[in-house]
C-alpha positions as CSV (number, residue, x, y, z in Angstrom):
1,M,-18.4,31.2,30.6
2,I,-17.1,32.8,27.5
3,L,-20.5,34.2,25.8
4,G,-20.3,35.9,22.2
5,G,-22.2,39.1,23.4
6,F,-25.5,39.9,23.9
7,Q,-28.5,41.7,22.2
8,K,-30.1,43.9,24.9
9,L,-33.5,44.0,23.5
10,T,-35.6,41.6,20.9
11,L,-39.4,41.3,20.3
12,L,-38.5,38.7,17.6
13,D,-36.4,36.2,19.1
14,Y,-38.6,34.6,21.9
15,P,-42.4,34.6,20.5
16,G,-44.8,37.2,22.3
17,K,-42.5,38.0,24.9
18,I,-40.0,40.7,25.8
19,A,-36.7,39.5,25.7
20,A,-33.2,39.9,25.2
21,T,-30.7,37.1,23.6
22,V,-27.1,36.0,24.7
23,F,-25.1,34.3,22.3
24,T,-22.6,31.6,23.1
25,V,-19.4,30.3,21.7
26,G,-19.0,27.4,19.3
27,C,-20.8,24.9,17.7
28,S,-20.9,21.3,16.7
29,F,-21.7,22.2,13.1
30,R,-20.0,23.9,10.1
31,C,-23.5,25.0,8.2
32,P,-21.7,27.2,5.1
33,F,-25.3,28.7,5.2
34,C,-24.5,30.3,8.7
35,H,-25.0,33.6,9.6
36,N,-23.3,34.0,12.6
37,P,-19.7,32.8,11.5
38,E,-17.3,34.2,14.2
39,L,-19.6,32.1,16.9
40,V,-18.6,28.9,14.9
41,D,-15.3,29.1,13.4
42,L,-13.2,31.2,16.8
43,R,-10.1,31.7,14.2
44,L,-12.3,34.9,13.2
45,A,-12.4,37.8,15.1
46,H,-15.1,37.6,17.6
47,N,-16.7,39.6,20.8
48,E,-16.2,37.7,24.2
49,E,-18.0,39.1,27.5
50,S,-18.2,37.5,30.5
51,E,-20.4,35.9,32.1
52,K,-20.7,38.8,35.0
53,E,-20.9,41.2,32.9
54,F,-23.8,39.3,31.0
55,F,-25.5,38.6,34.9
56,E,-24.6,42.5,35.9
57,F,-27.3,43.1,32.9
58,L,-29.7,41.0,33.8
59,A,-29.8,42.7,37.6
60,K,-30.9,46.1,35.2
61,R,-33.4,44.8,33.4
62,K,-35.4,42.7,36.2
63,G,-39.4,44.1,35.9
64,K,-38.4,45.4,32.0
65,L,-37.6,41.9,30.2
66,E,-39.5,38.9,30.4
67,G,-37.3,36.7,28.6
68,I,-34.1,35.2,27.5
69,C,-33.0,33.6,24.5
70,I,-30.2,31.4,24.6
71,T,-28.2,31.1,21.2
72,G,-25.3,30.6,19.5
73,G,-23.2,28.5,18.4
74,E,-25.1,25.7,19.9
75,P,-25.5,26.2,23.5
76,T,-25.6,22.7,24.8
77,I,-21.6,21.7,23.9
78,Q,-20.9,24.5,26.7
79,P,-20.1,22.4,29.6
80,D,-21.8,24.6,32.0
81,I,-24.6,25.6,30.3
82,I,-27.6,23.7,33.4
83,E,-25.7,26.3,35.8
84,F,-25.8,29.1,33.6
85,I,-29.5,28.4,32.9
86,K,-30.3,28.0,36.3
87,K,-28.8,31.2,37.4
88,I,-30.9,33.3,34.7
89,K,-34.0,31.0,36.1
90,K,-33.0,32.6,40.0
91,E,-32.9,35.4,38.8
92,G,-36.5,35.4,37.5
93,F,-36.6,35.6,33.7
94,L,-38.2,33.0,31.2
95,V,-35.4,30.9,28.9
96,K,-36.0,30.0,25.3
97,L,-33.0,27.6,24.0
98,D,-31.8,27.6,20.7
99,S,-30.4,24.3,19.6
100,N,-29.2,21.9,16.7
101,G,-30.3,18.8,18.6
102,T,-27.0,17.7,18.6
103,R,-26.9,16.9,22.8
104,P,-30.1,15.1,23.8
105,D,-28.8,14.3,27.5
106,V,-27.9,17.6,28.1
107,L,-31.6,18.4,26.7
108,K,-33.0,15.9,28.7
109,K,-31.5,16.9,32.1
110,L,-32.8,20.2,31.7
111,F,-36.3,19.8,30.9
112,D,-36.3,17.1,34.0
113,Q,-35.0,20.2,36.1
114,G,-37.8,22.5,34.5
115,L,-34.9,25.0,33.8
116,L,-36.4,25.8,30.0
117,D,-39.5,27.2,28.6
118,Y,-39.4,27.3,25.3
119,V,-37.6,25.1,22.8
120,A,-36.2,26.0,19.1
121,M,-34.5,23.6,17.3
122,D,-32.9,23.9,13.4
123,I,-34.2,20.9,11.6
124,K,-31.4,21.2,8.9
125,S,-32.4,18.8,6.0
126,S,-33.8,15.5,5.8
127,L,-32.1,12.8,7.6
128,D,-30.2,11.2,4.6
129,N,-29.2,14.6,3.3
130,Y,-28.4,16.2,6.7
131,D,-24.1,15.3,6.4
132,K,-24.1,17.5,3.7
133,V,-26.0,20.6,4.8
134,T,-24.3,21.0,8.1
135,G,-20.6,20.4,6.7
136,S,-20.3,17.2,9.2
137,K,-20.5,14.0,10.0
138,V,-24.0,13.5,11.8
139,D,-25.0,11.0,14.5
140,K,-28.3,11.4,13.1
141,D,-29.8,9.2,16.2
142,R,-29.1,11.9,18.7
143,I,-30.8,14.0,15.9
144,R,-34.3,11.9,16.1
145,I,-34.3,11.4,19.8
146,S,-33.4,15.4,20.3
147,V,-37.0,15.6,18.3
148,N,-38.7,13.2,20.2
149,L,-38.0,15.0,23.6
150,I,-38.9,18.2,22.1
151,M,-42.1,17.0,21.4
152,N,-42.8,15.3,24.3
153,S,-41.5,18.2,26.5
154,G,-44.8,19.8,27.7
155,I,-43.9,23.6,27.0
156,P,-44.1,25.1,24.2
157,Y,-41.5,24.7,21.2
158,E,-40.7,25.5,17.3
159,F,-39.0,23.2,14.6
160,R,-37.3,26.0,12.3
161,T,-35.4,25.2,8.4
162,T,-33.5,27.8,6.6
163,A,-34.4,26.5,2.7
164,V,-31.3,27.2,1.1
165,P,-31.1,26.4,-2.6
166,G,-28.5,24.0,-3.7
167,L,-28.3,22.8,-0.3
168,H,-32.0,22.0,0.1
169,T,-34.3,20.4,-2.4
170,E,-38.5,20.2,-2.4
171,E,-37.9,16.7,-1.6
172,D,-36.3,17.4,1.1
173,F,-39.3,19.1,2.6
174,D,-41.4,16.5,2.5
175,E,-39.1,13.6,4.3
176,I,-39.3,16.6,7.0
177,A,-42.7,16.7,7.0
178,K,-42.8,12.7,7.3
179,W,-40.2,12.6,9.8
180,I,-41.8,15.5,12.2
181,S,-45.2,15.5,11.8
182,G,-47.7,16.2,14.2
183,A,-45.3,19.2,15.4
184,R,-46.9,22.1,17.0
185,N,-44.9,24.6,15.4
186,Y,-43.0,24.4,11.9
187,Y,-41.2,27.5,10.3
188,L,-39.5,27.7,6.6
189,Q,-36.9,30.5,6.9
190,E,-35.8,31.9,3.8
191,Y,-31.9,32.1,3.2
192,R,-30.5,35.4,2.4
193,E,-27.7,35.4,0.2
194,E,-26.4,39.3,1.1
195,Q,-25.5,38.5,4.6
196,K,-22.3,37.1,5.8
197,I,-22.1,33.4,5.8
198,L,-19.4,30.5,7.3
199,D,-18.4,29.5,3.6
200,P,-18.7,32.3,0.9
201,S,-17.9,30.0,-1.9
202,L,-21.7,28.6,-0.6
203,K,-23.0,32.2,-3.0
204,L,-21.8,30.9,-6.3
205,K,-24.1,28.2,-5.8
206,T,-26.9,30.0,-4.6
207,K,-26.7,33.5,-6.4
208,G,-30.1,34.2,-8.2
209,R,-31.7,31.0,-7.2
210,K,-34.8,30.6,-5.2
211,I,-37.1,27.9,-3.1
212,D,-40.5,28.1,-3.7
213,L,-41.6,28.4,0.1
214,E,-44.9,28.8,-0.5
215,K,-45.2,26.0,-2.4
216,I,-43.9,23.9,-0.3
217,Q,-46.1,25.2,2.7
218,K,-49.5,24.6,0.7
219,K,-47.9,21.4,0.4
220,I,-46.9,19.9,3.3
221,G,-48.4,22.2,5.7
222,K,-51.3,19.9,7.6
223,N,-48.6,17.7,8.5
224,F,-48.2,20.7,11.7
225,G,-50.4,22.6,14.0
226,R,-48.7,25.6,12.6
227,M,-46.7,26.1,9.6
228,G,-45.5,29.5,8.7
229,I,-42.6,31.4,6.6
230,R,-39.9,33.8,8.1
231,R,-38.5,36.0,5.7
């Protein structure tokens, strides 16, 4: 498995845990606002670190780190992701998986084998707006199945949406609230136009524009066990 690098310490990526974050290469979406463009468009310069290097790092962090956050790119498109997670679990670490929900078959196998301790899934938009926001032709049935699997998994989870002016409207969040109503945790993430993104031309649409996240939270927050805003 070729990795795009890893962050040796994070107190943010895995809620409540001291963790490291590992980045996989490649993604099934082409979201124009993606802030890891080098992990999506492999024509861009990107780091590559081997699985061997990563596990050598983990061996030195036993007793210091509690968990590993696996993100991307999209980790579930990696052909050896299940074996990779098994190795991490064998070393005694908790595993948090970040996913876009395009591979419910992989999620189900991971849940069935008890290999995940926390899952974070990106809800890109209302289902009707998914193709536009992701820059991809999306099999929405797979997205629905992934949401249902996660909500019924019995492990801690969260859904989150990066709110992008020009791509999202307040009505999108009304539809999201109906769709994933009853979810334990849902977070709105602020889009930051100063960050590097996959499609820099998007900044022409977003420049100077804002989405009122507090207004949305107040309107739909009752649908979730907890709803928060991340800036």
